[in-house]
Legacy VTK file of the C-alpha trace (Angstrom):
# vtk DataFile Version 3.0
C-alpha trace
ASCII
DATASET POLYDATA
POINTS 195 float
0.000 0.000 0.000
1.396 3.363 -0.999
0.291 5.026 2.233
2.460 2.881 4.532
6.133 3.606 4.992
8.917 1.027 4.898
10.036 -0.271 8.280
13.392 1.295 9.155
16.109 -0.365 11.218
15.876 2.469 13.773
12.188 1.846 14.218
12.745 -1.895 14.516
15.171 -1.422 17.393
12.847 0.988 19.199
9.412 -0.602 18.912
7.457 -3.536 17.586
6.720 -2.773 13.935
6.294 -6.177 12.388
2.546 -6.431 12.991
1.338 -5.322 9.570
-2.292 -6.346 9.343
-3.925 -6.741 5.926
-7.480 -7.753 5.094
-8.642 -8.276 1.528
-11.772 -9.672 -0.060
-13.153 -9.970 -3.583
-16.463 -10.966 -5.139
-17.196 -12.002 -8.721
-20.427 -12.778 -10.549
-20.651 -14.219 -14.083
-23.795 -14.938 -16.046
-23.419 -15.347 -19.802
-22.211 -12.034 -21.262
-22.441 -10.231 -17.893
-19.494 -9.899 -15.500
-19.600 -8.032 -12.166
-16.850 -7.749 -9.562
-15.777 -5.921 -6.414
-12.609 -5.859 -4.317
-11.734 -4.308 -0.930
-8.341 -4.060 0.834
-7.572 -2.744 4.346
-4.124 -2.408 5.940
-2.527 -1.030 9.100
0.678 -1.140 11.145
-1.050 -2.348 14.315
1.897 -2.030 16.748
3.928 0.797 15.237
4.472 3.629 17.750
5.198 7.025 16.208
6.067 8.547 19.603
8.957 6.102 20.046
10.239 7.201 16.634
10.065 10.850 17.690
7.255 11.711 15.286
4.041 13.620 15.898
0.762 11.993 14.918
-0.192 8.334 14.803
0.002 5.810 11.997
-3.430 5.197 10.540
-5.070 2.525 8.436
-5.604 2.722 4.697
-8.038 1.042 2.350
-8.677 0.517 -1.353
-11.938 -0.467 -3.025
-13.002 -0.995 -6.636
-16.286 -2.044 -8.253
-16.552 -2.933 -11.917
-18.548 -4.678 -14.575
-18.599 -5.671 -18.229
-21.157 -6.787 -20.787
-20.426 -8.523 -24.080
-22.941 -7.710 -26.820
-21.083 -9.905 -29.319
-20.253 -7.135 -31.784
-18.834 -4.987 -28.950
-17.907 -5.437 -25.273
-18.096 -2.551 -22.792
-16.561 -2.375 -19.319
-16.211 0.106 -16.486
-14.623 0.391 -13.041
-15.010 2.932 -10.219
-13.072 3.010 -6.963
-11.024 4.898 -4.403
-7.780 4.800 -2.421
-8.097 6.189 1.117
-4.554 6.926 2.266
-3.369 6.067 5.764
-1.904 8.751 7.988
1.888 8.428 7.849
3.803 10.788 10.166
7.184 9.525 8.930
6.602 10.958 5.452
4.121 13.674 6.496
1.409 12.202 4.263
-0.587 15.022 2.689
-2.949 13.027 0.476
-6.489 12.437 1.698
-7.913 10.126 -0.965
-7.793 9.254 -4.643
-10.999 8.620 -6.599
-10.683 6.826 -9.927
-12.772 5.432 -12.751
-12.279 3.925 -16.189
-14.325 3.013 -19.258
-13.365 0.600 -22.004
-14.705 -0.868 -25.199
-13.467 -3.705 -27.384
-14.665 -5.252 -30.628
-13.664 -8.254 -32.740
-11.855 -7.510 -36.005
-12.359 -10.388 -38.396
-12.075 -13.933 -37.034
-8.714 -13.570 -35.265
-8.359 -9.937 -34.213
-9.662 -7.661 -31.450
-9.394 -3.878 -31.056
-9.634 -2.297 -27.583
-9.874 1.315 -26.396
-9.811 2.494 -22.771
-9.912 5.783 -20.854
-9.145 6.263 -17.160
-9.350 9.251 -14.820
-8.103 9.732 -11.259
-8.391 12.678 -8.878
-6.287 13.158 -5.740
-7.659 15.211 -2.857
-5.227 16.731 -0.316
-5.596 17.202 3.430
-4.354 20.813 3.451
-7.087 23.457 3.615
-7.627 25.160 0.286
-5.408 22.729 -1.627
-6.588 22.067 -5.161
-7.128 18.569 -6.472
-4.720 16.878 -8.867
-6.157 15.092 -11.877
-4.618 12.282 -13.919
-5.882 11.105 -17.294
-4.882 8.058 -19.312
-6.068 6.548 -22.567
-4.865 3.547 -24.497
-5.469 1.727 -27.772
-4.522 -1.904 -28.372
-4.856 -4.565 -31.064
-4.688 -8.326 -30.400
-4.350 -10.971 -33.117
-4.657 -14.691 -32.440
-2.040 -16.731 -34.267
-3.351 -19.971 -32.714
-5.524 -21.037 -29.771
-2.736 -20.299 -27.282
-0.550 -17.710 -29.038
-1.347 -14.120 -29.919
0.391 -10.960 -31.063
-0.416 -7.559 -29.577
0.417 -3.911 -30.221
-0.579 -1.040 -27.933
-0.215 2.712 -27.514
-0.925 4.692 -24.339
-0.784 8.288 -23.115
-0.686 9.526 -19.493
-1.048 13.126 -18.308
-1.149 14.600 -14.792
-2.387 18.099 -13.956
-0.452 18.768 -10.732
-2.104 21.899 -9.323
-1.069 21.385 -5.682
2.702 21.205 -6.048
3.450 22.753 -9.426
0.775 25.415 -9.904
-1.002 23.950 -12.929
2.171 22.685 -14.608
1.682 19.559 -16.648
3.860 16.794 -15.229
4.083 13.061 -15.704
3.966 10.549 -12.863
7.774 10.570 -12.815
7.568 14.306 -11.873
9.171 15.346 -15.156
7.625 18.113 -17.251
5.254 17.056 -20.008
3.297 13.843 -20.362
4.204 10.233 -20.881
3.516 8.072 -23.926
4.423 4.455 -24.575
4.254 1.893 -27.355
4.286 -1.867 -26.807
4.599 -4.854 -29.105
4.618 -8.430 -27.954
4.038 -12.092 -28.593
2.234 -14.054 -25.869
1.956 -17.829 -25.511
-0.161 -19.532 -22.857
1.252 -22.829 -21.638
LINES 1 196
195 0 1 2 3 4 5 6 7 8 9 10 11 12 13 14 15 16 17 18 19 20 21 22 23 24 25 26 27 28 29 30 31 32 33 34 35 36 37 38 39 40 41 42 43 44 45 46 47 48 49 50 51 52 53 54 55 56 57 58 59 60 61 62 63 64 65 66 67 68 69 70 71 72 73 74 75 76 77 78 79 80 81 82 83 84 85 86 87 88 89 90 91 92 93 94 95 96 97 98 99 100 101 102 103 104 105 106 107 108 109 110 111 112 113 114 115 116 117 118 119 120 121 122 123 124 125 126 127 128 129 130 131 132 133 134 135 136 137 138 139 140 141 142 143 144 145 146 147 148 149 150 151 152 153 154 155 156 157 158 159 160 161 162 163 164 165 166 167 168 169 170 171 172 173 174 175 176 177 178 179 180 181 182 183 184 185 186 187 188 189 190 191 192 193 194
C-alpha cells in the first residue's frame, strides 16, 4: 500500500513494527455475457508507535476499493470500473494526500475472425488534506490490437498516453507521474503464448 512507509532499522530497534495487518476480499459474478466484480483491501501497522520514533501523529489505516462490470454484446464489449484509495496517515513521510478517486471506461470489438481492437480511458483525482489545496487530476487513454495466431498464441500492439495536472505542487504545470515536465507516452509490441 502506498500510504504505509517502509520499516526502518531504527524503528525496529525501538518498537514492535512487524505487525502489519492486511485484510482483503473480492467478489465475482458471471452470467453469460455479464461480469460483475468488487474488491476491498484494508491495511494497518497495528503495533507501530510514532512517539517512540520521535514523530508527531499516529500511523493510521488505509483502504482501497473498486467495483466494476462488463457486458459482451457480441459485436462490442463494454466495461467500467469505479473506486477509491483512502490513504493512511503516515507521520514519517508527512502524508498530505487524503484520498484518490478513480474510474475507467473501455470498449473492445472483434476484427475479423482472429483480431480484437480495444480502447480504454481512465481518470483519477487526488484530494489533499491541506485546507484550500486544489485537487490533482490524472488522465490516461490507451489503444490496443490483439491478433490470435493460434488457440494459445497471440500478437499484440498497444499505444498509451498519461497526463497529470499537478495543481497542488506545481501550480497547474503539466507533469508526468515521474515528476518530469510534459506527459508520458508508450508503445508496446509483444508475442504471448499460454502454456
